[in-house]
C-alpha positions as protocol buffer text, in pm:
chain_id: "A"
residue {
  index: 1
  type: MET
  ca { x: 1724 y: -978 z: 3735 }
}
residue {
  index: 2
  type: SER
  ca { x: 1352 y: -1054 z: 3756 }
}
residue {
  index: 3
  type: GLN
  ca { x: 1266 y: -691 z: 3718 }
}
residue {
  index: 4
  type: ARG
  ca { x: 1468 y: -673 z: 3391 }
}
residue {
  index: 5
  type: SER
  ca { x: 1297 y: -990 z: 3272 }
}
residue {
  index: 6
  type: ARG
  ca { x: 954 y: -831 z: 3337 }
}
residue {
  index: 7
  type: MET
  ca { x: 1062 y: -521 z: 3142 }
}
residue {
  index: 8
  type: LEU
  ca { x: 1155 y: -737 z: 2845 }
}
residue {
  index: 9
  type: GLU
  ca { x: 812 y: -906 z: 2875 }
}
residue {
  index: 10
  type: GLU
  ca { x: 644 y: -561 z: 2880 }
}
residue {
  index: 11
  type: ALA
  ca { x: 841 y: -454 z: 2574 }
}
residue {
  index: 12
  type: MET
  ca { x: 741 y: -776 z: 2388 }
}
residue {
  index: 13
  type: SER
  ca { x: 374 y: -706 z: 2472 }
}
residue {
  index: 14
  type: ILE
  ca { x: 418 y: -341 z: 2344 }
}
residue {
  index: 15
  type: GLY
  ca { x: 596 y: -482 z: 2041 }
}
residue {
  index: 16
  type: ARG
  ca { x: 294 y: -707 z: 1962 }
}
residue {
  index: 17
  type: ARG
  ca { x: 62 y: -407 z: 1992 }
}
residue {
  index: 18
  type: GLU
  ca { x: 290 y: -214 z: 1765 }
}
residue {
  index: 19
  type: LEU
  ca { x: 279 y: -487 z: 1502 }
}
residue {
  index: 20
  type: ASP
  ca { x: -103 y: -490 z: 1527 }
}
residue {
  index: 21
  type: SER
  ca { x: -109 y: -114 z: 1478 }
}
residue {
  index: 22
  type: LEU
  ca { x: 109 y: -144 z: 1164 }
}
residue {
  index: 23
  type: VAL
  ca { x: -112 y: -420 z: 1019 }
}
residue {
  index: 24
  type: ALA
  ca { x: -409 y: -194 z: 1085 }
}
residue {
  index: 25
  type: GLY
  ca { x: -228 y: 86 z: 917 }
}
residue {
  index: 26
  type: ASP
  ca { x: -215 y: 311 z: 1225 }
}
residue {
  index: 27
  type: VAL
  ca { x: 139 y: 444 z: 1185 }
}
residue {
  index: 28
  type: TYR
  ca { x: 102 y: 719 z: 1453 }
}
residue {
  index: 29
  type: GLU
  ca { x: 11 y: 474 z: 1715 }
}
residue {
  index: 30
  type: ALA
  ca { x: 281 y: 230 z: 1591 }
}
residue {
  index: 31
  type: GLU
  ca { x: 541 y: 516 z: 1620 }
}
residue {
  index: 32
  type: ARG
  ca { x: 419 y: 598 z: 1981 }
}
residue {
  index: 33
  type: LEU
  ca { x: 453 y: 239 z: 2078 }
}
residue {
  index: 34
  type: ALA
  ca { x: 793 y: 194 z: 1918 }
}
residue {
  index: 35
  type: ARG
  ca { x: 936 y: 485 z: 2118 }
}
residue {
  index: 36
  type: THR
  ca { x: 795 y: 334 z: 2442 }
}
residue {
  index: 37
  type: ARG
  ca { x: 925 y: 2 z: 2358 }
}
residue {
  index: 38
  type: GLU
  ca { x: 1277 y: 148 z: 2280 }
}
residue {
  index: 39
  type: HIS
  ca { x: 1282 y: 331 z: 2613 }
}
residue {
  index: 40
  type: ILE
  ca { x: 1190 y: 15 z: 2805 }
}
residue {
  index: 41
  type: LEU
  ca { x: 1449 y: -200 z: 2619 }
}
residue {
  index: 42
  type: ASP
  ca { x: 1717 y: 61 z: 2691 }
}
residue {
  index: 43
  type: GLU
  ca { x: 1640 y: 58 z: 3068 }
}
residue {
  index: 44
  type: ALA
  ca { x: 1631 y: -334 z: 3067 }
}
residue {
  index: 45
  type: VAL
  ca { x: 1969 y: -387 z: 2907 }
}
residue {
  index: 46
  type: PHE
  ca { x: 2163 y: -78 z: 3041 }
}
residue {
  index: 47
  type: GLY
  ca { x: 2451 y: -171 z: 3254 }
}
residue {
  index: 48
  type: LEU
  ca { x: 2408 y: -548 z: 3241 }
}
residue {
  index: 49
  type: SER
  ca { x: 2726 y: -751 z: 3247 }
}
residue {
  index: 50
  type: LYS
  ca { x: 2777 y: -1023 z: 2985 }
}
residue {
  index: 51
  type: GLU
  ca { x: 2676 y: -1305 z: 3234 }
}
residue {
  index: 52
  type: ASN
  ca { x: 2352 y: -1144 z: 3312 }
}
residue {
  index: 53
  type: LEU
  ca { x: 2290 y: -1063 z: 2944 }
}
residue {
  index: 54
  type: ALA
  ca { x: 2347 y: -1432 z: 2869 }
}
residue {
  index: 55
  type: LEU
  ca { x: 2068 y: -1515 z: 3120 }
}
residue {
  index: 56
  type: LEU
  ca { x: 1824 y: -1299 z: 2917 }
}
residue {
  index: 57
  type: ALA
  ca { x: 1949 y: -1428 z: 2586 }
}
residue {
  index: 58
  type: ASP
  ca { x: 1634 y: -1614 z: 2503 }
}
residue {
  index: 59
  type: LYS
  ca { x: 1409 y: -1320 z: 2556 }
}
residue {
  index: 60
  type: LEU
  ca { x: 1634 y: -1105 z: 2363 }
}
residue {
  index: 61
  type: VAL
  ca { x: 1632 y: -1349 z: 2070 }
}
residue {
  index: 62
  type: GLU
  ca { x: 1248 y: -1354 z: 2083 }
}
residue {
  index: 63
  type: MET
  ca { x: 1261 y: -968 z: 2092 }
}
residue {
  index: 64
  type: LYS
  ca { x: 1471 y: -971 z: 1786 }
}
residue {
  index: 65
  type: SER
  ca { x: 1245 y: -1202 z: 1589 }
}
residue {
  index: 66
  type: LEU
  ca { x: 942 y: -977 z: 1683 }
}
residue {
  index: 67
  type: HIS
  ca { x: 1144 y: -665 z: 1576 }
}
residue {
  index: 68
  type: ASP
  ca { x: 1218 y: -840 z: 1247 }
}
residue {
  index: 69
  type: GLU
  ca { x: 829 y: -898 z: 1198 }
}
residue {
  index: 70
  type: ILE
  ca { x: 760 y: -534 z: 1277 }
}
residue {
  index: 71
  type: THR
  ca { x: 1030 y: -418 z: 1037 }
}
residue {
  index: 72
  type: GLY
  ca { x: 899 y: -648 z: 763 }
}
residue {
  index: 73
  type: GLU
  ca { x: 540 y: -517 z: 816 }
}
residue {
  index: 74
  type: ALA
  ca { x: 668 y: -155 z: 802 }
}
residue {
  index: 75
  type: ARG
  ca { x: 843 y: -223 z: 474 }
}
residue {
  index: 76
  type: ARG
  ca { x: 520 y: -381 z: 332 }
}
residue {
  index: 77
  type: LEU
  ca { x: 325 y: -87 z: 439 }
}
residue {
  index: 78
  type: ARG
  ca { x: 572 y: 163 z: 285 }
}
residue {
  index: 79
  type: GLU
  ca { x: 578 y: -40 z: -44 }
}
residue {
  index: 80
  type: THR
  ca { x: 200 y: -36 z: -57 }
}
residue {
  index: 81
  type: LEU
  ca { x: 181 y: 344 z: 23 }
}
residue {
  index: 82
  type: GLY
  ca { x: 448 y: 404 z: -262 }
}
residue {
  index: 83
  type: ASN
  ca { x: 238 y: 204 z: -504 }
}
residue {
  index: 84
  type: ASP
  ca { x: -79 y: 391 z: -414 }
}
residue {
  index: 85
  type: LEU
  ca { x: 96 y: 723 z: -459 }
}
residue {
  index: 86
  type: LYS
  ca { x: 218 y: 615 z: -804 }
}
residue {
  index: 87
  type: SER
  ca { x: -119 y: 498 z: -909 }
}
residue {
  index: 88
  type: MET
  ca { x: -275 y: 824 z: -793 }
}
residue {
  index: 89
  type: LYS
  ca { x: -16 y: 1015 z: -984 }
}
residue {
  index: 90
  type: LYS
  ca { x: -108 y: 833 z: -1308 }
}
residue {
  index: 91
  type: GLN
  ca { x: -471 y: 868 z: -1248 }
}
residue {
  index: 92
  type: ASN
  ca { x: -434 y: 1242 z: -1196 }
}
residue {
  index: 93
  type: ARG
  ca { x: -243 y: 1266 z: -1524 }
}
residue {
  index: 94
  type: ARG
  ca { x: -516 y: 1064 z: -1699 }
}
residue {
  index: 95
  type: ILE
  ca { x: -787 y: 1292 z: -1566 }
}
residue {
  index: 96
  type: ALA
  ca { x: -601 y: 1607 z: -1655 }
}
residue {
  index: 97
  type: GLY
  ca { x: -580 y: 1474 z: -2003 }
}
residue {
  index: 98
  type: TYR
  ca { x: -956 y: 1424 z: -2024 }
}
residue {
  index: 99
  type: SER
  ca { x: -1013 y: 1767 z: -1892 }
}
residue {
  index: 100
  type: PHE
  ca { x: -780 y: 1924 z: -2150 }
}
residue {
  index: 101
  type: GLY
  ca { x: -959 y: 1721 z: -2427 }
}
residue {
  index: 102
  type: ALA
  ca { x: -1286 y: 1835 z: -2309 }
}
residue {
  index: 103
  type: GLY
  ca { x: -1200 y: 2200 z: -2365 }
}
residue {
  index: 104
  type: ASN
  ca { x: -1133 y: 2290 z: -2007 }
}
residue {
  index: 105
  type: VAL
  ca { x: -831 y: 2497 z: -2072 }
}
residue {
  index: 106
  type: SER
  ca { x: -721 y: 2726 z: -1795 }
}
residue {
  index: 107
  type: ARG
  ca { x: -725 y: 3106 z: -1839 }
}
residue {
  index: 108
  type: LEU
  ca { x: -346 y: 3121 z: -1817 }
}
residue {
  index: 109
  type: ALA
  ca { x: -312 y: 2878 z: -2099 }
}
residue {
  index: 110
  type: LYS
  ca { x: -553 y: 3075 z: -2316 }
}
residue {
  index: 111
  type: GLU
  ca { x: -385 y: 3410 z: -2252 }
}
residue {
  index: 112
  type: ARG
  ca { x: -28 y: 3304 z: -2338 }
}
residue {
  index: 113
  type: PHE
  ca { x: -124 y: 3292 z: -2716 }
}
residue {
  index: 114
  type: VAL
  ca { x: -89 y: 3603 z: -2934 }
}
residue {
  index: 115
  type: ASN
  ca { x: -405 y: 3739 z: -3065 }
}
residue {
  index: 116
  type: LYS
  ca { x: -354 y: 3786 z: -3435 }
}
residue {
  index: 117
  type: LYS
  ca { x: -676 y: 3981 z: -3496 }
}
residue {
  index: 118
  type: GLY
  ca { x: -627 y: 4257 z: -3262 }
}
């Protein structure tokens, strides 16, 4: 049982590092840590009886709250990224409008009109 308790502590430590990675915006490191944490948690609770699971309940509840924090941070990061992409799309449209207004018309756009003189 103490080995499983240590495994849960290790998973908590990895979860905290994962949260820090998400806060810093390093999603690749956070993904790697999440996979490691998942593997350790699966090993820790695999084959436990309900009685033994009840003994680890406090640590599992703590792990759940940490998981909720990680999920919340991931959602905030996703929302921020989505807003940034929308902003970039608007900015690209605006710049393209300035480019067209300045007379920078692509060759394809010029060639699609019929030449009446010739």
